[in-house]
C-alpha positions in Angstrom: 47.6 27.7 58.8 44.0 27.8 59.9 44.3 31.2 61.6 45.2 32.8 58.3 42.1 31.2 56.7 39.9 32.7 59.4 41.6 36.1 59.7 39.7 37.8 56.8 36.5 36.8 58.5 37.6 38.2 61.7 38.3 41.6 60.2 35.1 42.0 58.1 68.6 29.6 82.5 66.4 26.5 83.7 65.4 25.6 87.3 67.2 22.7 89.0 63.9 21.7 90.7 62.5 18.4 89.8 59.0 18.2 88.3 56.1 17.6 90.7 54.1 14.4 90.6 51.2 14.5 88.2 47.9 15.7 89.8 44.3 15.4 88.6 42.9 18.6 86.9 39.5 20.0 87.8 37.1 19.1 85.0 37.0 21.5 82.0 33.2 20.9 82.1 33.1 23.9 84.5 33.9 26.0 81.4 31.1 24.5 79.3 27.9 26.4 78.5 25.9 23.2 78.2 26.4 19.5 79.2 28.7 17.8 76.7 27.6 14.3 75.7 30.6 13.1 73.7 31.6 9.7 75.2 35.2 10.1 74.1 35.4 13.5 75.9 34.1 11.9 79.1 36.4 8.9 78.8 39.5 11.2 78.7 38.5 13.6 81.5 39.6 11.3 84.4 43.0 11.0 82.8 43.6 14.8 82.4 46.6 15.7 84.6 48.8 18.6 85.5 52.5 18.7 86.4 54.8 21.5 87.6 57.5 21.8 84.9 60.9 23.5 85.4 61.4 26.0 82.6 64.0 28.6 81.5 63.6 32.1 83.0 62.7 33.4 79.5 59.5 31.3 79.8 58.6 32.2 83.4 60.4 34.3 86.0 59.4 31.7 88.6 61.3 29.0 86.6 58.3 26.8 86.6 55.0 26.5 84.8 52.0 24.2 85.1 51.6 21.8 82.2 48.5 19.8 81.3 48.3 16.5 79.5 46.2 13.3 79.0 47.6 9.9 79.6 45.5 6.7 79.6 47.9 4.0 81.0 47.7 0.8 78.9 46.7 -2.3 80.7 49.5 -4.3 78.9 52.3 -1.9 77.8 53.9 -3.0 74.5 57.6 -2.8 73.7 57.1 0.3 71.7 58.5 3.8 72.1 56.4 6.1 74.2 54.7 8.9 72.2 54.2 12.6 73.1 51.5 14.3 70.9 50.8 18.0 70.5 47.4 19.4 69.2 47.0 22.1 66.6 46.6 25.9 66.7 44.6 27.2 69.6 43.5 23.7 70.5 43.8 21.5 73.6 44.9 18.0 74.4 41.3 17.0 74.2 41.8 17.0 70.5 43.2 13.5 70.9 40.2 12.2 72.8 39.4 9.6 70.1 42.9 8.4 69.4 44.3 8.1 72.9 42.0 5.2 74.1 42.8 3.3 70.9 46.5 3.7 71.4 46.2 2.6 75.0 44.4 -0.5 73.9 47.3 -1.3 71.6 49.7 -1.0 74.5 51.2 2.4 73.5 52.3 4.8 76.3 50.8 7.9 74.7 50.8 11.4 76.2 48.8 14.2 74.6 50.1 17.6 76.0 48.8 21.1 75.7 51.0 23.6 73.9 52.1 26.2 76.4 49.5 29.1 76.3 46.7 27.0 74.9 44.6 24.3 76.5 44.4 24.1 80.3 47.9 24.9 81.4 49.6 28.0 82.9 48.3 31.3 81.7 50.0 33.5 84.3 50.5 37.0 83.1 54.2 36.8 84.2 54.8 33.9 81.7 56.0 34.5 78.1 53.8 33.0 75.4 55.9 34.0 72.4 56.6 31.2 69.9 60.1 30.6 71.2 58.8 30.3 74.7 56.2 27.8 73.7 58.8 25.6 72.0 61.1 25.9 75.1 58.2 25.0 77.3 57.5 21.9 75.1 61.1 20.7 75.4 61.0 21.3 79.2 57.7 19.4 79.5 59.2 16.5 77.5 62.1 16.3 80.0 59.8 16.6 83.0 57.5 13.9 81.6 60.5 11.5 81.1 61.6 12.1 84.7 58.1 11.7 86.1 57.3 8.6 84.1 60.8 7.1 84.4 61.2 7.1 80.6 64.6 7.2 78.9 64.6 10.7 77.3 66.0 9.4 74.0 63.1 6.8 73.8 60.3 9.4 73.4 58.8 9.8 69.9 57.0 13.0 69.0 53.8 13.7 67.1 51.9 16.8 66.1 48.7 17.6 64.3 48.4 20.7 62.1 50.4 23.5 63.9 51.3 21.0 66.6 53.4 19.4 63.9 55.7 22.4 64.1 56.2 21.7 67.8 57.0 18.0 67.1 59.4 19.0 64.4 61.2 21.4 66.7 61.7 18.7 69.3 62.7 16.0 66.8 65.3 18.4 65.3 66.9 19.3 68.6 66.5 16.3 70.9 67.4 12.6 70.5 64.3 10.7 69.4 63.5 7.4 67.7 60.9 9.1 65.3 58.4 11.8 64.6 54.8 11.5 63.4 53.0 14.4 61.5 49.3 14.5 61.1 48.3 16.9 58.4 51.0 19.0 59.8 51.9 22.6 59.2 55.6 22.3 58.6 56.1 24.1 55.3 55.3 27.8 56.1 57.2 30.0 58.5 55.5 32.6 60.7 51.9 33.7 61.0 51.8 35.8 57.9 50.4 39.4 57.7 48.6 40.4 60.9 46.6 43.5 61.8 48.0 46.0 64.2 47.5 46.0 68.0 43.8 46.6 68.9 42.6 45.0 65.7 44.6 41.8 66.3 43.2 41.6 69.9 39.7 42.0 68.5 40.3 39.3 65.9 41.7 36.9 68.5 38.7 37.6 70.8 36.4 36.6 67.9 38.3 33.3 67.5 36.4 32.0 70.5 33.0 32.9 69.0 30.6 30.1 68.1 30.2 31.0 64.4 34.0 31.0 63.9 34.5 27.8 65.7 31.7 26.2 63.8 33.3 27.3 60.5 36.6 25.9 61.5 35.0 22.6 62.4 33.2 22.3 59.1 36.5 23.1 57.3 38.4 20.4 59.2 36.3 17.4 58.3 35.5 15.6 55.2 32.2 14.4 56.7 31.3 17.6 58.5 27.6 16.7 59.2 28.8 13.7 61.2 31.8 15.2 63.0 31.3 19.0 63.2 28.8 18.6 66.0 27.6 20.9 68.7 29.7 18.9 71.2 32.8 19.1 69.0 32.5 22.9 68.8 32.0 23.3 72.5 35.0 21.1 73.3 37.1 23.3 71.1 35.8 26.4 72.8 36.4 25.4 76.5 40.0 26.6 76.9 39.3 29.9 75.2 37.1 30.9 78.1 40.0 31.0 80.5 41.4 34.3 81.8 44.6 35.1 79.9 43.8 33.1 76.8 43.4 36.1 74.5 46.6 37.8 75.7 48.6 34.6 75.4 47.4 34.1 71.8 48.0 37.7 70.8 51.6 37.4 72.2 52.2 34.3 70.1 51.0 35.9 66.9 52.9 39.2 67.5 56.1 37.1 68.1 55.8 35.9 64.5 54.7 32.3 65.2 56.6 29.1 64.6 59.2 28.7 61.9 59.2 25.0 61.2 60.8 24.9 57.7 64.4 24.8 59.1 63.3 22.1 61.7 61.8 19.9 58.9 65.1 20.2 57.0 67.0 19.3 60.1 64.9 16.3 60.7 65.6 15.2 57.1 69.4 15.8 57.5 69.5 13.9 60.8 67.7 11.0 59.2 65.0 10.8 61.9 62.4 8.2 60.9 59.2 10.1 60.1 55.6 9.2 59.3 53.2 11.6 57.6 49.5 10.9 57.8 47.5 13.1 55.4 43.8 13.3 54.9 42.9 12.9 51.2 40.2 15.6 51.5 42.1 18.1 53.7 40.3 21.4 53.3 42.7 23.4 55.4 46.2 22.6 54.0 46.7 21.9 50.3 48.0 18.5 49.2 51.1 20.2 47.8 52.4 20.1 51.4 53.0 16.3 51.0 55.5 16.9 48.2 57.2 19.6 50.3 57.6 17.2 53.2 59.1 14.6 50.9 61.6 17.1 49.6 62.6 18.3 53.1 62.4 14.9 54.9 63.4 12.4 52.2 63.0 9.4 54.6 59.4 10.3 55.4 56.8 7.5 55.0 53.7 9.1 53.6 50.3 7.5 54.4 47.3 9.0 52.8 44.0 8.6 54.6 40.9 8.3 52.5 37.5 9.8 53.5 39.3 12.2 55.8 39.8 15.9 56.1 42.4 17.8 58.2 42.1 15.7 61.4 42.7 12.0 60.9 43.0 11.4 64.6 39.4 12.7 65.0 37.8 11.6 61.7 39.5 8.3 61.2 41.0 7.4 64.6 41.1 3.6 64.0 43.1 4.0 60.8 45.3 6.6 62.4 46.0 4.4 65.4 46.8 1.4 63.3 49.3 3.2 61.1 50.9 4.9 64.1 51.3 1.6 65.9 52.8 0.0 62.8 55.3 2.9 62.5 56.2 2.7 66.1 56.8 -1.1 65.7 59.5 -0.3 63.1 61.3 1.9 65.7 61.4 -0.8 68.4 
């Protein structure tokens, strides 16, 4: 996963309450250090929402967290399964800023949600941000979203980019779903790998929010880095890291051992859940050998390679990603 690539550089029961109605979220622009000009970013901001989500006591002693997501309602909804997407490691739902408008135009009811502990959701110090708590919160959010949006729970398809793929696999392996979509997903390595002890880990995580490290990660993620690894892109990726509690939540996740998606990938394969794997031909973060591993663990997976694309097809080739996602969803209808 990307954190492991960066680490050496750093070291030189559930509530019975119903979910609240979605509310508008104060603009993340307040966290920016300069005015962001990215049109896709500004197009998504009005659609950024929060919702109070009932969760197990192991996630929050208050039995509730605040979840954040983006939804751009389609003008003419198509007869396609609704789609819940999760971003990658230490990212936010703004990662889908280029894909969501295109999906909406095609009639897809798509919801890009923050992973608990990252993005703009609850960072209360009383919450747990261990890997198991993040997965439990994701399942709780899926249930709350279905209730809020009047969606049949078994109709919701799941998608995840990079480490968000581990979240999508967890939900697809444990909940009824018509299908799962993986975008250059991390689903073949369990855990976070070797990590430094206490204070050194905290220091390393703190440096993850630094401009040089974020710039390096952006360049690594794109095939055409000069075009896409822009000042705006780096700043958008930094916004949520400036929130109080971000460092502590990330440290807790890493100390918990991280996600363990291999068993979930196998379970998805054994259940026969329809699956689509989009993979950038020039992915510089995860080696292409992962494609063969996904084919082995999920025999029914449809593999779609994306040319002229690095680790983030939803950002670098959003039109292609949208078209292939819609065609896959059509097969599930």
